[in-house]
Residue, then its C-alpha position, 0 to 999 in steps of 0.5 A: m763700790n767700784s765694778n771693777i774690783y775684781k780685776y785688781m784682786t788675785i784669784y787668791e784673794f778671791i778664793w780666800g774671800i768666800i772660803m774664810a768669811r771674816k766675823t768682827v767681835a767685841l770681847s771683854l777681857d781682863q785689861d793686864i791679860y790683855e795687854q801681856y798677850q797682845k805683847y806676847c803676839e807682838e814679840y813673837h809676830m803673830i796677829l791676836s786675833r788669829k792667835v785666838e782663832s786658833l785657840m778655839k778651833k783647838d778646843l772645838e777639835g778636842k771637843r769632836g775627838k771626845s763626842 
């Protein structure tokens, strides 16, 4: 790895990398639902994984309010 990698990163990219660690996961989904939702995301210029993440976050926030 290039030891000078940090000079090519913006401060925002560096901070975002520290704050928001990303995790790659594999999911098993109904193929038809997945394809329909993927088209929906493309149509509205959304990133499918970010949309799923947003739905997960909303579920967790709702659960916190019920505790």
